[in-house]
C-alpha positions as CSV (number, residue, x, y, z in Angstrom):
1,X,-29.2,42.5,-85.7
2,X,-25.9,41.4,-87.0
3,X,-25.2,41.4,-90.6
4,X,-22.0,39.3,-91.9
5,X,-21.0,38.9,-95.4
6,X,-20.5,35.3,-97.0
7,X,-17.0,35.1,-95.3
8,X,-18.4,35.1,-91.8
9,X,-20.9,32.6,-92.4
10,X,-20.0,29.9,-90.5
11,X,-22.0,27.4,-88.1
12,X,-20.3,28.5,-85.4
13,X,-20.5,32.3,-85.6
14,X,-24.3,31.6,-86.1
15,X,-24.6,29.8,-83.3
16,X,-23.0,32.3,-81.1
17,X,-25.5,34.9,-82.1
18,X,-28.2,32.6,-81.5
19,X,-27.1,31.8,-78.3
20,X,-27.0,35.7,-77.4
21,X,-30.6,35.7,-78.4
22,X,-29.4,37.9,-81.3
23,X,-31.2,38.2,-84.6
24,X,-29.0,37.7,-87.8
25,X,-28.6,38.3,-92.0
26,X,-25.9,35.8,-93.0
27,X,-25.2,35.2,-96.6
28,X,-26.3,32.1,-98.5
29,X,-24.5,31.3,-101.4
30,X,-25.7,28.2,-103.8
31,X,-23.5,25.8,-102.4
32,X,-25.3,24.8,-99.1
33,X,-27.5,22.6,-101.2
34,X,-30.8,21.6,-99.3
35,X,-30.8,24.7,-97.1
36,X,-30.4,27.3,-100.5
37,X,-33.1,25.0,-102.4
38,X,-35.5,25.6,-99.4
39,X,-34.9,29.6,-99.1
40,X,-35.3,29.9,-102.8
41,X,-38.4,27.9,-102.7
42,X,-39.5,30.1,-100.0
43,X,-39.2,32.9,-101.7
44,X,-40.3,32.5,-104.8
45,X,-43.7,30.9,-102.7
46,X,-43.7,34.7,-101.5
47,X,-43.1,36.1,-104.6
48,X,-46.2,33.8,-106.6
49,X,-49.0,35.8,-104.2
50,X,-46.8,39.1,-105.1
51,X,-45.7,39.1,-101.0
52,X,-49.1,40.1,-100.2
53,X,-48.5,38.0,-96.8
54,X,-45.5,40.3,-95.7
55,X,-44.6,43.3,-94.3
56,X,-43.7,45.6,-96.8
57,X,-41.8,48.9,-96.5
58,X,-41.5,51.9,-98.8
59,X,-38.5,54.1,-98.7
60,X,-36.7,56.9,-99.7
61,X,-33.0,58.1,-100.0
62,X,-31.4,61.2,-100.5
63,X,-27.8,60.8,-101.4
64,X,-25.7,63.7,-103.2
65,X,-28.5,65.4,-104.8
66,X,-29.7,61.7,-105.8
67,X,-33.8,60.7,-104.8
68,X,-33.9,56.7,-104.9
69,X,-37.3,55.1,-104.2
70,X,-37.8,51.4,-103.1
71,X,-39.6,49.0,-101.0
72,X,-38.4,46.1,-98.9
73,X,-40.5,43.2,-97.7
74,X,-39.7,41.2,-94.1
75,X,-39.6,37.3,-95.0
76,X,-39.8,35.9,-91.5
77,X,-37.7,33.0,-91.6
78,X,-39.2,30.2,-89.4
79,X,-37.7,26.8,-90.1
80,X,-38.6,23.9,-88.1
81,X,-35.6,22.4,-86.1
82,X,-35.4,18.9,-87.7
83,X,-35.1,20.5,-91.2
84,X,-31.8,22.7,-89.7
85,X,-30.6,19.6,-87.6
86,X,-30.8,17.4,-90.9
87,X,-29.8,19.8,-93.2
88,X,-26.4,20.7,-91.0
89,X,-25.8,17.1,-90.9
90,X,-26.2,16.6,-94.9
91,X,-23.5,19.2,-95.0
92,X,-19.6,18.6,-95.3
93,X,-17.4,20.1,-93.1
94,X,-15.7,22.9,-94.0
95,X,-12.1,23.1,-93.6
96,X,-9.8,26.0,-94.0
């Protein structure tokens, strides 16, 4: 599992991770247009049914005498290849 902040969210980096059969978590900002909107819609859909159709994990952390409890949800992201291809075509190339 690879986790990268927004500075590392480049198409070529994601492609290398996928080519190596890896899983990744990349930050998604509001500027990718259709992709950002699709992800928001996907998450809101799960929120509307109270996340009943996804895996939830409860956790407890202890650090310096403080105990924190929480819950995380695993939302599998299966996106049709044609949507990905169209989204990437619609995005302007970034120059740095």
